[in-house]
N, C-alpha and C positions, 0 to 999 in steps of 0.2 A: 692658621687662619686659611680662607679657601686663595688660590689664586686664578686670575683672569682665565678663561677659556672660550674660544669662539663659541655662541650659544648657537645652540639647536634644537631643534623641538617647538613644542607648543606652549605658548606664555599667554597669559588672561589678561587682559589692560584690565585691571581692577576697576570696580568702582570701589567708590570711597563714599561710606554711609556717617551721617553727620546726626547730631544730636538735635533736639528741638530749639537750644541755643546755636544751634549750628557748627557746635565745635565738633571736632572729628568722632567719634567714637569709635575706640579704639577695642572693645569687645566684640561689634557686630563685624568689625573688619576682621579681626583673625580669625573670626569662625567661618565665615566666607572664604577665607584664603585657604584655611584646613580641608576645606570642602571640595574647593575647585582643585586642588592637589588628590583628592581623593577620586574625584572626576577621573584622574590617570594626567592633569597635566604636567609637564615640564616642570614650570615653574609660576611666577608672578610678576608680572611686569606692574608694578606698583606706582602711582603719582604718572599717570602719562595726562591725553587729553579725557580720555572717557572716566579717569579718576579725578576731575577737574583739580586737576593739581593746581592749574594756575590763579585759583582760586584761595591756595592756601600759603602762610607764611612759611618761612626759611623752618622755623623752631615747631611749625606743626607739620611739616614735611618730615621733618627728624625724629620725633615723635612716634610718628605713623611705624617709619622704619622699624624702631628702636621695638616697638610694641609687637609687630611681625616677628622678631625675632626673640625676644622675651616669651613669645607664645610656641616657640618649641620648631620652628620655620628655618630651617637650614640656610646658611648667608647663599649656597651657591645656586636657592631655588628663585632667588628676588632679583628683580631688576629694576631700582627705583630709578625715574627720571629727578636729573639732578641739571637740567640746563635752563634758566631762566635769561630777562635778558639784561641782571647784571652780571658782570666777570665776576666779580668778586665773590658773589652770593652764587654762582655756579660751582666757584672754586670750593668754597664752604660747605657744600652739598654734597659734593662727590670725595671732599678728606673724609666728612662724616661717613658718608658711606663705607669706606675705606677703613676707619679706625673701628669701625665695628664688625667687620671681617667680611661684606660685602664688595666683591670686589669689580664687577662688571655692573655699569650704569648704561641708561639711556638719554642721550644729550641733545635736546632740540639747540637748534642755532638760535641765535640772538633775533628776536623777532619783534623787536618796537622800527626799529628804522629799516626803510623800504628800497628795492634798488640796491643792495646791498653787493659788491663788488666781490669775484672770485679772491683777488687778495685778503679783501674783507675779511672774509669767510673763516678764509685760513687761518689767517692771524689770531682769528676770535679762540677756533678750538687749539691751535698752536700756542695761545698764552696758558689755557687752562692746562693744558699737558704739560707744559714746563713749570707751572706752578702749583700742582699738584708732585709732581717731579717724584711717582710711585712708579715703579716695574710693575707693580701687582695690578696695575689699572687698566682694566676693558674698555673702552668704549665703544656704543654701538650709537652710531649716527640716528638722528628720527627726522626722516623727511616726509614730511606734511605741509606742504607748499600751499594747499587750498585753508588752511588755518593761519601759518608761520608768515607768508609771503614771501619765506626766502627759501628758497629751492639747494639742495646740497647737488652740485655737478661731479660726474666723473671725475673730471681732472682735479679738483680739489682733495676729493676723495683719495686718487691715486698720490698727490704731492703729501697729504696727511701719514698714508700708510708707508710712501717711503722714508718722511721723515723721523716719524715714530712708531719704529718695526712693534710689531704686538699689542701697540695701545689701541688702534682703532681695528675693532676685530668685526666687525658689523655694523648693518642698515635696518631699519625698520622702515618701508617702504609704505606711508598709508596715500598715497598718490592716486594708486587704483589704476595704474598704467603696465601692464603683467610686462609689457616689452621692455621698459625702464628697468624692471627686476631681472630681467634675462639678458640683457647687458650687459648689467653688474654680474651677473654668474657669470657670464664667458670672459669678461674682461680682469675680474679679481677672483681666481680660482680660489682663493685661500681666503675666503671673505664671507663671513655668514650671512646671507639676503633673506631677510624674514619680510612674508605679507604681512600688511596692515589690515588687509582686507580676506575674510575667511573666504569666499569663495576661492580667492585667487591661491590660497597655498597648495592645493593637490595639482593645479597645472607649474607652478614654481618647482616643487619638490620633484617631477618628472623630468625634470630640466636640470636639475643638480642644485635648488635652493635648499636654506636650512631648515626654512618651517614657518612659523607664524607668530606674531604678536596681537592680536584680536580682541574686540570687547564681545562679539557676539559669546565668546567662551564662557562669559559672567553664564550661561543657560546651556550652552551647549558642546560644555568642552571633552564630555565626553566622547561623543560623535567626531569631532576635531581629534581628539588623540589617538583614537581608531585609525580615523584617515592616515594619520603620520605614521602610526604601527604599520601600518597592513597595504601602502599606497602600492609598495613594488611587489604583491604577493598574488599571482595571478589566480592564484587558488582562492582569493576573497577579493576577488573583482566584483562583485554583485553588492555583497555586505561595504565595498567600499565607495561603492557608487550609492546604498540605500542610506548611508552614513554623512554624505557631501550634500545628497537630497535635503537630509533635514538639516544640516548646517545653512544653507541657503535658505530655507523655508524659514528659519531662527533667525536671522538676519533680514531679514524681507520684513516677519513681523516685530522686529523690535525697530525697523523704520518707518512703520506704518503712519507714526506721529514721532517729534523730536527724540532722536535718539537714545542722548542720555535718562531721560525722565522715563522714557519705554522701557529702558532695562531694570531700572531701579524701582520699577513698578512691576517689571514680571521677578526681581528678585525678591521682592517683597513677598509674594507670593509663595517662593520657593522659600524661604526662610518663615514665614507666617510671623512677618517682623514688619508694622508697618512704618514703622521710624525710616526705613528706607528709601519712603516716597520723598522724605527732607532732600533739597537742594540746598546748595550755598547763592546766593543772587551773583551775577545777573540771570544764571539760571534758574529755572522753576518747575514744579511738579506739573505733571499731568492735569487735567481739568477730571472732574467727577467722570464725566462723559466721556472722554477719552479711555479713561482707565477702566471704565465697565467693558467700553468696545473691545480695548485690546487686548483685556482678560478673554471675551467672549470671542477672540478670535481662533 
């Protein structure tokens, strides 16, 4: 079985295709994951915000992870999201990942209750670690307060790393604040700080960051992978800057309208599969007018 490592590189926050009846489309999902790996990405971060994870049941999430493995994707290439509001379901999803050989997971804080104290947040993550009780487990914290409204303070990170050495291996920071990321790089040198916003990966790497988990890699993964591979090579400076410019342009294009619906519209074009337009409510696809304007941009 794979063993947990501190994740480094470029991981795609993969979209999740659904059939017309809104059930997960395993065949389209695994085809897309394989295309992303062919783009040169380090791995796939499935079932996160971009993957509409919180619209899927525990069984559906487990089925998607198993489908990726059945399609031949190596366990060490996968970073499934396992954090949900219910403690016992977070434990179940995390145990399931370990049971199929996937040792690193991305974990949201419990996000229904607001104004959660540092003690409550620490207790929640600690309880998961205790109940799973597996030395193979590597947890990547997921800091996205604009969605979760539960930020992950640095003091909580330090307590978790001290109490469970080797278990809390990194963080995906999707708040868009480069200063927060750089502060973590400085305070926690043995911790993978991964940018959740494509344009911030390069400045983060230049200061010792570990890479990125981003949505736009569904479209521009090859460029972001190139930036990661060559960011520290002076002879490739112009090529890195050109690739970075394409990454930023791709992100801006996908943000013209609702981001996830826009990404699905663009991925539908990439794969020639209009089924990718489907979204599970409450999210909705772009209007025909919006999609035409996006594709023409």
